[in-house]
N, C-alpha and C positions, 0 to 999 in steps of 0.2 A: 733186928737189921734185913735191908731187904733181900728179899730171895735170890737175886742176881748177884749178890756177894757173897753169898756162903761160898766158900770153899779157896776163895782168892788166896789164903794164905797158902793154899796147898795147890797153885793154881794147875798147872798147867800143861802137863804132858798130856792127860785127856782131853785138854780143851782144844791141845794144837792137832792131834789126830782128826779131829772133829773139825777142822776149820769150815767145811762144806756146811755144817749143822749152823753153824754160828754167821756164815758167808749168806748162808739161806735166810737167818732170820732180819740183817741187816737188808738184804734184797727186799726182800717183804715189806721193811719198812721203806726201802728206798722208794718201791712201787706205789704206796701208799703216797708217800710224799707227792711223788708226782702227778697223784690222780688228783689229790688235793689241790695241787698247785694248777692242774690244769683245769679242775672245775671253777674254782675261785676267780680262775682268768677270766671266764665265761662272763659273769655279771662285772667284772672291773671293767675288762674290754667293751662290755655295754654300757658303762660309763662315762670313760673315758675317750671313745670312739677309737676308730682308725689312724687319727694322726695323733692322739696320745699314748696310744699302744705303740705307734715308730717310735715316739722318743722315749718312752718304756724302755724298748729293747735295746736303743741303740746307748742308755744310761747305764743300762745293768752289762752289756756288754764291755763299758770303760769301766765299771766297777770292775768287772771278773779281772780286767788287766790289773789294775791296783791290787788285789786283791792276791790273785796269784804272785805278783813281784812282792808281796809283804809276809804272804801267811801262806800260800797253797802246800809248801814243801813241809810245814809245819808237823800235821799229823802221819804222813808217812815218813818222815824222819823221826821223829819221838817216837812211833811205833816200831820204825826198824831197829833204833837205839835199845829201846826197852826190853824189847824182844832179844836180843842178843846178849842182855845182862841179865834177865830172868832166868834164860836156859841156863846160865852156870851160877845162878844164886847170889850173883854180885847185887844186890840189893840196895845198898849204900851206893852203890855208882849210879843205879836207877834213879835212886832220889837224887841226886846232884844231877843229874841229866834233864829229871823234869822241873827242878828249880831252876835250871840255868835256859831253859826254853822258854820256861814262862817269861823271863827276862826278857828274851829275846822278842818274844812276841809282844810284848807292850813297849818295845822300842820300834821293832816294824811293824807293826798295826798302828801304834800312834802317830808316825812319820807319815805312812801312808794316806792315812784319813785328814790330817792337816794339809797334805800337798792337795790330797781332791778338793778339800772344800776351799781352799782359797786360791787354788788352780782351775774352778769349774769356767771360769768367764773365759779362761784362756782357751779352754779345750772346747767350748760351745763355736767359736770363731774358725776352729778348723775344721766345723760342717756345715757347711754354707747352707743345706738343705732341711736343715734342723733347729729352729730358731726354738729359744726357750731350755734347751738340755741343760742349761749351768744349775735349772731349779731342783729337776731331780736329783740329780749329781751330787749336790750340797745336804739333801737329805740323806743320801747313801751313804755319805760320808763317814760317819761313827761307825758305822757295821763292818767296817774294817777292821777296826780296833777289837770289836767284839767278837768276832770270826776269827782272826788271829790268837785268843788267847782261848776261845772254844775247843781252836785246830789243837791245841796242846792238851787238853784235856781229855778229847775224843782220843790222840796220840795215845796217853798213857796208859789208858785202859783198852785200846786196839793192842798193846804190845804185850799185855798181858792174858791176850789169847781170849778175849770176851768184846764182843760185839753189841750186845746187849744195851749199854751205857748209850752209844751212839745212835744207836736207834732211835730208844726213846727221847732222846735230845732232839732227834730230827724230825721228830713226829710231833711231838710240843712246839717245836721251831714253825714247821709249817703251819699249823693249827692257828696258832697265833698270828703267822704272818696274813694268813687268810681273812681273819676277821677283823684285823685293822686296816690293811689293804683296803678293802671292799669300803668301810666306814670312812675312811679319809679320806680315799679319792671322792668318795660321794659328798660328803661335805665341802672339800675344797673345790670341787668343781662348780658347787651351789654357789660358795662365796665367791667366787674370781669368775662366775660365768659370763661377767660385761667385759672381762679383760681380753685383750689380744691373745694371753697367754694362759688361756684357761687347759687347755690341752696340756699344756708343759705342768701345770699345777694337778691336774687330775693323775698325770704319772707321777708326779713325786706323792702324791697318796697312796700309789700302791708300792713306792721305795719305803716309804714309812713303814709299811707293814714288815717288810724286809729287814730292817733295822729292829722293831720290837720284836720280832720272834727270834731273832740272833740272840738280843739280850735276855729273852725269857730261858731259852735252851743254854744260857752261859750260867747262869742263876742257879739252872736244873743241875747241872753238872758239877757246879762249887758245890750244892749244899749235897751232894753224893758223896762229894771228895770229902766233907768236913765226917760225913758216916763213915765212909771206907780207912780215913786216918788211924784211927789207932791199930786196926789190923795190919795197915802196910808199916806202921812205927814196930811193931812185935816181930816183923820178917828183919826189918833192918838192925835190929838190936842182935836177932840171930845170924847174923852175917857175919862169916868169921875168912870170908876167901876175898872181898873187896881190897884194891888197892886204890885208894882216892887221886885221883889226876887231879893237878891245878885246874882252878878254873877257867884260865887261858887255854888250856891244852880243852877243856870238854866243850867252852865256847866255839874252839875252831872246828870240832869233830861235829857239832851240830850245824855249823853253818855249809860246812863243806859238803855234809849230808843233804841239807837243804839245797843247794844252790843246785845240782843238775835235774832233780826234782822241780825247782821252779822254771829253772830255763826251757825243760820239756813242755811243762802246761804252758808256760807265757806264749811260747811257739805256735800250740796249738788257740789259746783264747786271744793270740794277736792277731791271726788269720780272721776271726770273723770282726774284728774291728777294722783292720786293713780292707775287709770287704764292705762294711757299712760306708768307710769313707771313700772308698772309690765308686761306689755306688750311685750315695749320695752327690759328690762333687761332678762325677762325668756322665749322669743322668740329666744332669740341669742343660737347660736349653735344647734338648732332644725330643722328639714326640715318642721314645720307648715307651717311657715310664708316663703314663697319667698324674700318678700322684705317687712322690718319693716315700714321701712318711706313711702312708699308706701300703703301699708294695712292702716295704721293711717291715713294718707292722703285720702282713697277712705273713711273710715267711717265718716271725718269730714265735705267732700263735699255731697256724694251719701246717707249719711242716715241723720246725726247730722244738716246740712243745710235744708235738706226738710224737715223734722220733726217739725223744729225751726220756722216753718214759722205760722202754726196753734197756737203752743205755743206762741206766739206774741201777739194775742190775749186774752190767758188768764192773762199775765201780765198786758196788758193794762187795762182788765177790771178789774183787782187787785187793779190798782193803783187807778183808779176813785172808786171802793165800799169803801178802807180805810177812806176816810176824812167822808161820806156821813156814814158808821158804826158809825165809832167815833161820828159822829153828835147826831144821834139818840141812844146810848147809853149811851153820856152823859146826855142826857135827860130822861134817864130811859123807853125809848121806845122798850122793847124788842122784840115785835110783827114785828116794823117796822124794827129791824137789823135783823131777821128771815125771813122776805120777801125779803129785800135786798140779803142775802145770798141766797136764794133759784132762783130769780129774775137772779142775776150772773151766777150760774152755770147753769141754762137752758139754757140761750143766749149761754154761751162755749160750751154747750153740741151741739148745734143745728149747731156748726163749724167743732167740735173736732171729732166729731163722723164721719161724712162722709169724714171729712179726712184721718181719719184712714183707712178707705174703700177704698179710692180713692187711697193713697200712697200701699196699700196691693194688689190693682188689677194692680195698672198702673205703680209701682214704676220701674222694668225694663224700659219700653220705655222711661220713664218721664227722667231716668238717661241717656240712649242713645243720646236722645234728647239732653240736657244740658252740659253734659259730653262729650264728644265721646272720649277723650282720657283716661278714667276711664274703668275698668272692669264692665260691668252693669250687668253682671250673679250675680256677686257677692254682689253688691250695690241693686241689687233687692232682692236677698236673704235676705241680712239686713234688708231691709225695710218689708218682710215679717215677719222676726219674731220679729223686733223689731217697727213696727208702731204703735201697741198699748198704745206705751209710749204716745201717743199726748194725747191720755184720759186720762191718770193717772197723768200725769205733769200737764196736766188743774187742775185736782181738788185736786191735793197737792198741786199747787198755790192758789188758792180761797180758799180754805180751812184753809192755813197757814194765810193768809191776814187776815180773819175774826177773827181767833182766836187773833191776834195781835191788832186788830180793838177795842175787848172786852176786852182789856187789860192783856189778858192771853199770853204775850208774850213768856214765857219760854215754852210752851205747845212744839211748833213747833220743836222747839231746840232738846229737847227730843225726838222727834218723829224721827228727821232726824236723829241724833247720832245713834237711834237705827235701822234704816235704813241703815246706812250706814258702822255697823258692821256687818248686813247681808250681804250687798252686795259687802264687800270686801272678807269676806270669801268664797260668791259664785262665783265671778270672780277667787279667787285664786285658788279654787278647780277645776273649769271648765279649766282653763288653764294649771294647773298642772297634771291634769291626764286624758285631754280629748284632742282631735286635732281638736277642735271647733278652734284655734285661734282666730282671730277676732271678731268671732262670738259669742264668748264668753263675750266680752265687750258689744256687741249688748244687751246679756241677761241681762247682769248687769244693762246696762243703761234702759231698759225698764223696770226691777222690780223695781228698786230704790223707785220710787214715789209709787208706790201699797202699801205698807207699811205704810208708812206716809199720804199717803191718809185716812186709817183706823184709824187709832191711831188718826188724826186729827177731823175726822167725829163721833169719841166715846168722844173726850174731847168737842166739840160743842153741843152733844148730852145734856150733862153732866152739861155742864155752862149756856145755855141758854135753852135747851130742844128745841133742833133745831133737827127734823126729814125729812129727805131726801123723796121728792116726784120722785118716780122712773118711772111710765108710760109715763107722760109728757115728764120728762128729759131724760130718757136713752130709755126705749121700745120703744116708738113711732118713735125718730131719729134713734134708731138702726135697726130697721125693714125696714123703708124708705131707710135707707144707704143701706143694704142689697139688696134690689131692685134694688138701684143703680147701685150697686160693678155687679150685674150678666147684667143688660144692658149694661153697660160701657165695661166688657170683650166682650161681645159678637158683639159690634158695633166696637171695636179696633180690632180683630180677622178677622170678616168677612172683613173689609174694606181692614186690613194692607194685607190678602191674595189677594185681587182683584188687587190693585194698587201698592204694597210695598215700599210705601212712609210714613214712620212713622210718620212725622210732620201732614200730613194730615189726618191720622187713631186716630190721639191724638186729635186733633181738633175736630173730628166728636164724638170721646169717650165724650170730656168735653162737648159737648153741650148735649148729650143723658143726659151725670150726671145732668146736671142742669133741663133738663127737668121730668127727672124721680124723682128726689132725690123733688124738689119743687113741684112736681106735685103731687106725692103720700101724701106729708105735705099738702097739699090745701086740697085734698080729705077727710083727716084726719081732718082739722079744718072744713070743710062742713058739718062733719058728728059729730062736736062735739067734740071730743075726742083727740084735741089737741089744 
């Protein structure tokens, strides 16, 4: 049996106490996945060009909406429900939830895949500035089905307190995604180089990698379940406490758990789709944007891709925290719930705050190194304006997951809806009555999670008496990060002026960042203030 399957029969209390360890494993995998994603996007974007990347980013945002509506809530819902039953040793009920969740995923994922495939032409007509959009959308459609089923499998393992199957499947998925995306984009752009839709076919090659990666990840998790199934069946046979529910009741519980998670994430994802639609339509005929598709492509790479790397840590830590918080809340251990939330936020800020400062100070040279064909000046300004989003998206993600863990499923939805309304009004006003252009989208993106976090924090204080610790969580990491930012800026400028080699100057700046940030944190710890 594979090493990470050992002990599942006795699963759990120890794993639940070590949720930060498993969250760390998933976070490392998430960072690696995003690094792989960033590096394969470099040759991909060079192959498909800025217009192809603009089509790719718009198609991906639409795909994300369909994915959220059909299956996004499944991993967290299954994880939450499985965790609550494992902590009370109701293995028969856990198995029933797993089976019913798979049926739900097949139905919702299949329906969304068919809708996207046959509705791609209609969707393209809504984006006047993005012709050819239907081509990558049709390639993406089957991916929704694969991801829906895969989400149930991941939630099943996460609910038992282990993040390793999810982490390994994510890495496999991304590696296949990278290889197939580059190869398919290269072949399709060469095949259709004489077509007016060559950029769209290039984008379709990139989305083909997404589909094949998801299919490979799903196959891995299915094989893993086949190996684990005998152990799980023994646990079911020993179950003497489960009172099996009617299938209709199980479906109701699954759907009612999914819906708030789906709605909350839909409101976040739909903000990106609305932004794309507003920008691509409102910039037509104006001299604010020289190339709509190129601006959207630069935003999705120079900005979104880079800030997405540290944000992956928050998603991983939240996924790990959820079953652990559910377990403590089920046992009425509110003190433990508060401690787990506090530890998760502190761990995330340890990474998010220096990431924000690093992107703020070194954003332009990083873009020059990674995306040589893109406007690094525009990308650098985007990061100076919007890198703070790393911090607030992290806080919004963790606090939303915490509210879901304590059965306040509707609270994050209400908060996301309020924030979405404010976001749409803000972006519309900036696009309509200013000349900010794509920077209006950056401002809207950075401001969106701020209100969610504030409202989430107020709810956590109301429901479980949670009070955030500010000095060790925010102030000390921020001060250490500012010192780091000053050091890396000086090192980069001095070395670049001496050798005029961007990569060498960045390497030295990264080394200086590690020394100054961890060094100042170490001094704070030695003095007992961190």
